[in-house]
Each structure stands twice: as structure tokens, then as C-alpha cells.
LOKOLKE-28556 format. One record per residue (C-alpha): y, x, z. Coordinates in steps of 0.05 Angstrom, whole numbers, padded with zeros to 5 digits, always signed. Example, Ala and Ser with C-alpha at 12.3 -4.5 7.8 and 13.67 -1.06 7.14 Angstrom:
<rs>
-00090+00246+00156;-00021+00273+00143;
</rs>
This chain:
<rs>
+02238+06311-01025;+02204+06260-00981;+02243+06205-00945;+02226+06200-00872;+02216+06126-00878;+02146+06128-00848;+02143+06198-00824;+02157+06226-00753;+02183+06292-00729;+02197+06275-00655;+02195+06337-00612;+02208+06327-00539;+02227+06255-00545;+02214+06209-00489;+02143+06183-00483;+02169+06109-00493;+02197+06130-00560;+02145+06176-00586;+02097+06150-00639;+02050+06176-00695;+02063+06249-00676;+02018+06312-00679;+02051+06353-00623;+02020+06420-00646;+02059+06424-00710;+02128+06394-00691;+02165+06459-00675;+02133+06494-00734;+02160+06440-00782;+02230+06442-00755;+02239+06514-00757;+02202+06520-00824;+02248+06469-00854;+02310+06502-00824;+02290+06571-00850;+02281+06542-00921;+02350+06509-00918;+02384+06576-00895;+02352+06611-00953;+02396+06573-01002;+02368+06505-01007;+02299+06476-01022;+02262+06441-01074;+02201+06427-01028;+02195+06427-00952;+02144+06404-00904;+02145+06328-00905;+02171+06292-00846;+02107+06254-00833;+02076+06306-00788;+02027+06334-00838;+02029+06403-00871;+02030+06406-00948;+02020+06465-00993;+02083+06492-01022;+02055+06512-01089;+02058+06454-01133;+01998+06475-01177;+01956+06486-01115;+01977+06417-01089;+01954+06388-01155;+01888+06426-01158;+01832+06375-01142;+01786+06429-01113;+01841+06453-01066;+01851+06380-01046;+01777+06372-01032;+01778+06435-00989;+01837+06411-00950;+01802+06346-00939;+01740+06379-00915;+01778+06425-00869;+01813+06363-00837;+01745+06328-00826;+01717+06391-00795;+01773+06397-00745;+01767+06321-00730;+01841+06309-00753;+01862+06242-00777;+01858+06231-00852;+01921+06251-00887;+01958+06189-00915;+01959+06186-00989;+02027+06204-01023;+02033+06130-01044;+02036+06111-00970;+02103+06146-00967;+02164+06123-01008;+02196+06179-01041;+02272+06185-01042;+02318+06248-01057;+02358+06275-01000;+02415+06321-01008;+02410+06387-00972;+02467+06374-00926;+02436+06305-00909;+02369+06337-00893;+02405+06391-00851;+02439+06335-00808;+02373+06301-00797;+02344+06365-00773;+02401+06373-00727;+02387+06306-00700;+02313+06323-00689;+02329+06391-00654;+02378+06352-00609;+02322+06304-00593;+02277+06364-00577;+02330+06390-00530;+02338+06320-00499;+02409+06317-00523;+02398+06244-00541;+02473+06227-00550;+02480+06278-00605;+02414+06257-00636;+02433+06183-00636;+02506+06193-00662;+02478+06238-00717;+02422+06190-00739;+02469+06129-00739;+02520+06170-00783;+02464+06192-00832;+02439+06118-00834;+02507+06097-00857;+02509+06154-00909;+02438+06150-00934;+02423+06076-00926;+02353+06101-00916;+02308+06052-00881;+02269+06107-00845;+02334+06139-00817;+02358+06071-00798;+02296+06053-00763;+02296+06117-00723;+02368+06106-00703;+02352+06034-00683;+02294+06052-00639;+02330+06109-00606;+02392+06065-00593;+02347+06014-00563;+02314+06064-00519;+02382+06089-00496;+02409+06017-00490;+02467+06033-00535;+02469+05961-00560;+02529+05968-00609;+02499+06027-00644;+02430+05993-00645;+02462+05932-00679;+02496+05976-00731;+02432+06013-00744;+02389+05951-00746;+02434+05916-00796;+02431+05980-00842;+02357+05980-00833;+02348+05907-00852;+02393+05913-00911;+02356+05972-00935;+02287+05945-00921;+02294+05868-00929;+02218+05857-00921;+02212+05890-00856;+02199+05839-00799;+02214+05892-00747;+02281+05908-00777;+02304+05835-00777;+02277+05825-00710;+02317+05883-00681;+02380+05855-00718;+02368+05785-00691;+02356+05810-00619;+02420+05853-00618;+02462+05797-00647;+02436+05748-00594;+02452+05801-00539;+02523+05809-00568;+02531+05733-00569;+02536+05723-00644;+02483+05671-00650;+02504+05647-00718;+02494+05713-00748;+02428+05720-00713;+02402+05660-00749;+02400+05696-00815;+02355+05750-00788;+02310+05698-00750;+02301+05659-00814;+02280+05722-00850;+02228+05738-00796;+02198+05668-00804;+02199+05673-00881;+02162+05737-00875;+02107+05709-00830;+02134+05730-00763;+02152+05690-00700;+02223+05671-00706;+02240+05654-00632;+02291+05602-00650;+02285+05576-00578;+02331+05633-00556;+02388+05588-00575;+02367+05539-00519;+02370+05592-00466;+02438+05617-00490;+02473+05551-00498;+02504+05548-00429;+02546+05611-00441;+02578+05582-00505;+02645+05550-00509;+02652+05485-00544;+02672+05512-00612;+02615+05562-00613;+02567+05509-00592;+02589+05461-00648;+02584+05517-00701;+02516+05536-00676;+02495+05462-00679;+02515+05459-00751;+02477+05521-00767;+02415+05496-00736;+02421+05430-00771;+02421+05468-00836;+02357+05505-00814;+02325+05437-00795;+02335+05414-00867;+02289+05469-00888;+02242+05468-00827;+02244+05397-00804;+02182+05403-00758;+02201+05468-00723;+02196+05452-00647;+02237+05510-00628;+02294+05489-00670;+02290+05416-00648;+02290+05437-00574;+02348+05483-00583;+02386+05427-00618;+02371+05381-00561;+02394+05431-00509;+02459+05443-00548;+02470+05368-00555;+02461+05358-00480;+02511+05416-00467;+02561+05382-00513;+02555+05316-00477;+02518+05281-00534;+02464+05254-00490;+02437+05199-00534;+02424+05247-00592;+02394+05297-00546;+02348+05243-00518;+02325+05221-00587;+02305+05291-00606;+02268+05300-00539;+02229+05236-00550;+02208+05262-00616;+02183+05325-00583;+02149+05291-00526;+02105+05239-00564;+02080+05202-00504;+02072+05206-00430;+02007+05245-00435;+02038+05302-00473;+02023+05353-00418;+01947+05333-00422;+01949+05362-00492;+01987+05424-00467;+01929+05439-00421;+01893+05464-00481;+01949+05508-00504;+01969+05575-00480;+02019+05588-00422;+02076+05590-00475;+02059+05520-00500;+02056+05491-00428;+02122+05524-00409;+02156+05495-00470;+02129+05425-00453;+02153+05432-00382;+02222+05453-00407;+02226+05394-00452;+02207+05345-00396;+02258+05374-00346;+02311+05371-00399;+02297+05298-00414;+02300+05283-00340;+02367+05314-00337;+02393+05278-00398;+02369+05213-00369;+02408+05227-00307;+02470+05244-00348;+02463+05176-00381;+02468+05144-00313;+02394+05126-00311;+02367+05166-00252;+02315+05116-00232;+02289+05120-00303;+02289+05195-00297;+02250+05193-00231;+02197+05144-00259;+02189+05191-00321;+02180+05252-00277;+02127+05214-00235;+02091+05198-00299;+02093+05266-00326;+02065+05297-00264;+02010+05245-00260;+01994+05261-00333;+01991+05333-00324;+01975+05392-00274;+01993+05359-00209;+02013+05428-00182;+02068+05442-00233;+02122+05472-00187;+02184+05462-00232;+02172+05388-00248;+02159+05374-00172;+02223+05412-00154;+02265+05371-00205;+02233+05307-00180;+02246+05326-00107;+02320+05341-00122;+02328+05275-00160;+02296+05236-00102;+02343+05270-00051;+02405+05255-00094;+02381+05183-00098;+02373+05181-00021;+02301+05166-00027;+02290+05220+00027;+02220+05199+00048;+02194+05211-00020;+02237+05275-00029;+02206+05300+00036;+02135+05285+00011;+02148+05325-00053;+02177+05385-00015;+02119+05382+00037;+02069+05384-00022;+02106+05446-00051;+02109+05477+00018;+02031+05471+00020;+02028+05508-00046;+02073+05563-00027;+02086+05564+00049;+02130+05627+00044;+02181+05598-00003;+02247+05599+00038;+02284+05552-00009;+02230+05495-00001;+02232+05504+00075;+02307+05502+00075;+02302+05436+00035;+02256+05407+00085;+02300+05426+00141;+02360+05389+00110;+02320+05329+00096;+02298+05327+00168;+02368+05333+00191;+02388+05271+00147;+02326+05232+00174;+02346+05250+00246;+02284+05291+00257;+02320+05344+00295;+02260+05377+00328;+02228+05383+00257;+02294+05409+00229;+02303+05459+00284;+02232+05489+00277;+02242+05498+00201;+02310+05531+00211;+02284+05578+00266;+02228+05598+00220;+02279+05616+00167;+02317+05658+00217;+02250+05696+00236;+02238+05707+00162;+02311+05732+00153;+02313+05685+00092;+02375+05641+00083;+02386+05661+00156;+02462+05650+00152;+02456+05577+00128;+02399+05568+00180;+02447+05593+00239;+02501+05544+00213;+02454+05483+00216;+02425+05507+00282;+02497+05506+00308;+02506+05433+00284;+02443+05416+00323;+02466+05450+00384;+02535+05416+00379;+02501+05349+00370;+02465+05362+00436;+02533+05381+00471;+02508+05453+00479;+02576+05481+00462;+02560+05555+00482;+02498+05555+00441;+02532+05524+00381;+02586+05577+00381;+02533+05631+00388;+02498+05603+00326;+02563+05595+00286;+02581+05668+00300;+02516+05691+00264;+02528+05655+00201;+02551+05716+00164;+02593+05722+00099;+02563+05668+00056;+02585+05598+00035;+02585+05574+00109;+02630+05627+00136;+02694+05587+00138;+02663+05520+00159;+02632+05558+00216;+02700+05587+00238;+02729+05517+00234;+02674+05491+00280;+02683+05550+00327;+02757+05535+00331;+02747+05462+00342;+02700+05475+00398;+02746+05523+00431;+02804+05475+00424;+02765+05419+00453;+02758+05462+00514;+02830+05481+00518;+02815+05556+00500;+02875+05563+00453;+02895+05634+00471;+02822+05659+00466;+02817+05623+00401;+02880+05658+00373;+02851+05726+00395;+02785+05712+00364;+02816+05688+00297;+02860+05752+00296;+02800+05794+00305;+02765+05758+00251;+02822+05771+00202;+02821+05846+00220;+02747+05849+00209;+02747+05808+00145;+02808+05825+00107;+02784+05792+00045;+02782+05728+00079;+02845+05741+00123;+02889+05690+00082;+02838+05635+00087;+02830+05646+00164;+02907+05643+00172;+02906+05575+00133;+02849+05552+00176;+02891+05567+00237;+02952+05534+00210;+02914+05471+00198;+02886+05470+00270;+02955+05481+00300;+02984+05426+00255;+02929+05380+00276;+02947+05394+00349;+03020+05380+00336;+03040+05452+00351;+03087+05458+00292;+03131+05511+00322;+03070+05555+00336;+03046+05544+00268;+03109+05571+00236;+03108+05628+00285;+03041+05647+00262;+03057+05647+00191;+03123+05684+00204;+03083+05739+00238;+03032+05746+00185;+03082+05750+00130;+03123+05802+00167;+03065+05847+00159;+03054+05830+00086;+03121+05800+00061;+03098+05799-00014;+03035+05757-00002;+03046+05706-00057;+02987+05663-00033;+03015+05656+00036;+03089+05649+00014;+03070+05591-00030;+03024+05561+00026;+03082+05565+00075;+03131+05532+00027;+03086+05474+00015;+03072+05468+00090;+03147+05468+00105;+03157+05413+00053;+03113+05368+00096;+03158+05378+00155;+03223+05373+00115;+03240+05447+00125;+03271+05452+00056;+03306+05517+00078;+03240+05552+00088;+03210+05521+00025;+03268+05540-00020;+03270+05612+00007;+03196+05625-00002;+03190+05592-00073;+03248+05633-00096;+03213+05696-00071;+03150+05678-00105;+03190+05670-00169;+03224+05737-00159;+03158+05770-00147;+03121+05732-00201;+03171+05708-00257;+03114+05674-00294;+03093+05630-00236;+03105+05561-00265;+03074+05526-00205;+03129+05554-00158;+03181+05536-00207;+03157+05464-00215;+03148+05455-00141;+03218+05478-00127;+03248+05439-00184;+03215+05374-00167;+03234+05381-00093;+03308+05393-00112;+03304+05332-00159;+03273+05287-00108;+03306+05306-00044;+03375+05335-00064;+03427+05322-00116;+03420+05391-00147;+03395+05362-00211;+03418+05415-00260;+03382+05471-00221;+03320+05428-00217;+03321+05415-00293;+03327+05491-00308;+03268+05506-00261;+03225+05450-00290;+03243+05470-00361;+03223+05543-00348;+03157+05520-00317;+03142+05477-00379;+03150+05536-00426;+03093+05571-00387;+03048+05509-00382;+03072+05460-00437;+03013+05412-00425;+03012+05411-00348;+03015+05335-00328;+03048+05352-00263;+03104+05392-00296;+03116+05337-00347;+03119+05286-00291;+03171+05329-00257;+03211+05332-00322;+03210+05258-00328;+03232+05250-00256;+03292+05299-00261;+03312+05266-00326;+03312+05199-00288;+03356+05230-00235;+03404+05251-00293;+03404+05179-00315;+03372+05197-00381;+03322+05139-00380;+03294+05140-00450;+03279+05213-00445;+03250+05202-00374;+03204+05147-00397;+03178+05190-00457;+03157+05245-00407;+03128+05198-00354;+03085+05159-00405;+03058+05223-00429;+03043+05250-00360;+03006+05187-00342;+02965+05188-00409;+02945+05260-00389;+02931+05246-00316;+02921+05177-00286;+02953+05188-00217;+02984+05143-00165;+03047+05186-00159;+03059+05190-00235;+03048+05115-00241;+03097+05102-00183;+03150+05145-00222;+03138+05111-00289;+03140+05041-00257;+03206+05058-00219;+03239+05082-00284;+03212+05024-00324;+03243+04977-00271;+03310+05016-00274;+03308+05009-00350;+03301+04934-00344;+03227+04933-00364;+03203+04898-00300;+03140+04865-00329;+03114+04931-00357;+03132+04967-00290;+03092+04914-00252;+03033+04921-00298;+03033+04998-00291;+03034+04989-00213;+02979+04937-00215;+02932+04981-00255;+02947+05042-00209;+02934+05003-00146;+02867+04977-00174;+02846+05050-00180;+02877+05073-00114;+02888+05013-00068;+02903+05055-00008;+02958+05095-00038;+03021+05096+00007;+03066+05122-00050;+03050+05059-00090;+03056+05011-00031;+03126+05038-00016;+03153+05034-00086;+03126+04965-00099;+03154+04938-00034;+03221+04971-00048;+03228+04939-00117;+03190+04875-00114;+03224+04850-00049;
</rs>
């Protein structure tokens, strides 16, 4: 019985999946085969290649009969029947063939789930490349990626010389994120004479964690031993090295790929893919130079590459314009963006960049014109309204500024815009109106309600309206008493104003609602250790917090501080040294220095404070502790 390795029997399959089919005989073949099976098995059935064969073995071997069949096919202008040698022959058990016919009939009825499931199961049972190929293609069409991967792996194992099988397996492995496994199939594609697409690793690098990136780098290094001049492998390795922070090694590979500054001239004679690869390499080298703290070298390099290539290359000019802006070479950045604007006057991103540069240069009229154009286009309109508000505020047009800020929308500028509105209203003594406005905004934007409450709290605090601030928080929490974020926020706010009763009550409630909230435990424990003599309670809270986050520097510092309060200096120093090693911070340094001083290690304490002051000379915490001990 023939294998269906190269044959087709798709009846009613989607047009995207139908191939090599003679529609006029499909149904006949299905039911003919099915009838033969129901009669007690078969020794010969119509082959699954879409051609009719004589059932009589003697007739099939009769040369004259064969000639007659061929003549008939020519007369009816049918494609020449493939030779039997074109189709591998493999025995199928009757129950296997029955299941395959079930899959075909399911496809004819457009029951693709049944067809696919049956084909995958039969691919596993038979290990037949034709069955596996059909399962793979159908799974791809249905976007059932896990089944497509399973079928493709069966297919590539059964037919190791098939480029298509390995390519399907590699594609599915890449899609699933198993890049190391994909390498095997990509290498097989290359060995068989196909295009391996090793550059896929470069485009997937950003989504990998450090361990996966390191493993992939090792795998690519092994491939480079066999294919040392493969540009895709070299580029992928450069990208992975850049992602891993190994900038010098990445730069060395890129310099190897980019032989000289005229490399893009050579690319002009290549196809679009070649030019695209060259541009990607140049952009990556510029980024690596920037990472190496050589932004001016990166800018000069980009200027050279643009001059040596197609001057209209958009990506390189955008990269150069961004680098110039970050280097505060605004006039040059403006020139690049204006050039790009001429090439594509409808690009909203370029117009927005020109507006921001004009604002920085004090060209308010130009900036306003660009921003108004974005509003008319309804492109980046929310951001445009925000900056139009800034321009109006700059001109002391308060009403116009508030109008612009109110049209910002729900984007990144939403909260800054509400803050500007609040400040403008407060400057005009419109506090009751502001409170009503913010209350309405909370009602209209429930997902931003907590942020808006915190905004109002900050505004009231800045105005010295502490009682009103606590009243606001009490009112909001009365409506939602289990709001963990606001409870924690009120606790930290209460700490600033020495309202330890409010702080303790709120943090205890946070811990009650969320027993795994280590931050609340640490905050309460540290406060009790620092501002009360309830050291045992503080120790228990901080110890619980460290169980949850054993490597959190702030928690380790708190433990060192409470041990100091308990007069366990040696243990306190152990924790505080570890905390400072994990997180160089002025408060941790102040704690460590104080405990060192108390332990009689005054020189070391002074050195710790000196280094900390060099890093943060304006630290009030350090100033106070140094004055207290050194005087």
C-alpha cells in the first residue's frame, strides 16, 4: 500500500492549504477506499496521490495497458502520471489507513480540529514523513503552534534530508522561545543547501534572560567554529554580546563585519536584504559606542556612514538625530529631523520631535505651529495638547493652559497634566473648585483614582494643609478600607509628620490583609526600632520580612539597626556591612558609621562617612550623624 508521503487527498480544504490536487476525483477516492476497507480490508487501494490506478495487478503490469492509459491521459490533457518510483512505498495497517481517511473526511467537512488531531496522532504512530508533513502544514494553517512543533519534529526525524521539515521545526522552536534547539534544525537547513536564517537570534535577543542569552552565545560560538565567516551568526553574536553588556567584544565583531566606512557603497549593489543587514550593523555599532561612553565617536561614525551611503536612509538619520538631541547638539538634531520631515512630511513622530526641539531652543512660534498641526492630524494629539498647555502657561494664559491640559487624554501625560491644572487652580485660590474637579476625575477614571488621590495629598501637603490632607485620605479609605496601596501611602505620609499612631494602625492592617507584605513589616519594624523602645516587636517584624526577601538591602539594614538597639554590636555590624555592600546609600552609611563608632572603631566610622559624603554631599542624614559624633 502506498505511503501518502508525496500524495494529496484534500477535499474541501482551505485554498491556502490545498496543493497538487485533482478536484474531480477526490470524493471518489475517499469513498472507494472507505468501501474497500468495510469489505474486510484491502491489499490494494487507490493511491493517495490523486491518480487512479488499475486494481488488477496483471493489468497494471501489462505494457500495452500502460501505453493505453498514457495515451488516454494525453488526449484528455491531464498531467502525466508520476512514475511509481517517484513515491516511496511503505506498508500501512488497515486501522492506520482508516484513521487517515477519517482525517481526510473531517477535512472535507471542514472539521479541521478533528482532522488535525487525527493526523498528529497518526504521525506519532506511523512516523511517516507524509503524514507528519500534512499534520505540520495543517497545524501551521490553523496556528496551532504546539501541534505544529510536534508534527514538524516527527517529520524532520523521519525525513532528515527535507529542508522544509527542518525549516518548519526551526520556525516553531523559535516561536516557542527554544532558540538553542532551533539551532540544530537551522544548521541542518544550511547543510542541505537552504537559507538558515541565523539572524533570527539577533531579533529575539531582547526577550531572553541572562542565562538563556549566555547559553545561546555558547551555542553560536560552536557554530562559528564550523562556519567562521557566516555573517548572520557573527551579527547575532554581536547583538547578544551587546545585550549581555560585553560591549568591547560586540564592537570587535561589528568592526569585522563593517570592513570600512564605505561599506554601504558596496551594499548599493546588493539586494534590499543586504542593505537592510548593513544598516542594522551600523545602527548596532553606534549604540555599542554609546554604551562604551563614546557618544561623540558614535555621532561621527553615523555622519560618515550616511555620507558614504544613500543619504536618504531613514533609520540611520533617525539614529543620528536622536544621538545629537541627547548630546544637546540641538541645532544639528533639528537639521536632521527637518531633512527627514522633507522626505516624509506626514510622519507625526518626526514632527513631534521638531516641536520638542523648537521648545528647547525657545522657538515657541515654530513649536506651537508643529503642535497644532499634530492636533489637526489627530496624531500624538494628547502629547501635543500637553505642550500647548505649557506654551500657554508660559505666556500667562491660565485659562487657555487649563483648556489644553484637560484635552491631554489617558496617555503618559495624563497625571502631569492634572498636576499642572491643580497648581494653576491653587495659584488662583480656587481650592474648593480644584477638590471638586479632582473628585470628578477620580470618578471618571477609576483606574487612576489612587494616583489622583496621591496627587491631591502632595498638593495639600505642599500648601501646609496637613489636616485637610489627612481628612481627604480618611474619606477615601472609608469608602475602600482594604485599599492596600492607599493604606501604605497614608502610613508613610503619617511617618513624615510623626503620626506614629496612624502609621502603626495602617501598617498592621496591611499585614493583616496581606501576610506576605514584607515591605509593611520592615517599615513598621524599622520605625519601632528607630523611634520607640519596642525593640523585641521590631526584631520579630524585621525577621519576618527577611524571610520573605532575604537579599533586600533595606531589610538587612533594618535588622542591623534593631540589633544595634538591642546592643548586639557585632551582629549589627555584620548586617550593616552587608547592606552597604548591596546598596551604597547615605542612610545605610550613616547607620554603619554610628555602630562602628559605638564599637570603638572610630577611624573606620570616619572613613565610611567620608566616602558616603563624597557620593552625596548634600545628605542631611550624614551631616547630622557626623556632627553628633565628631563634635
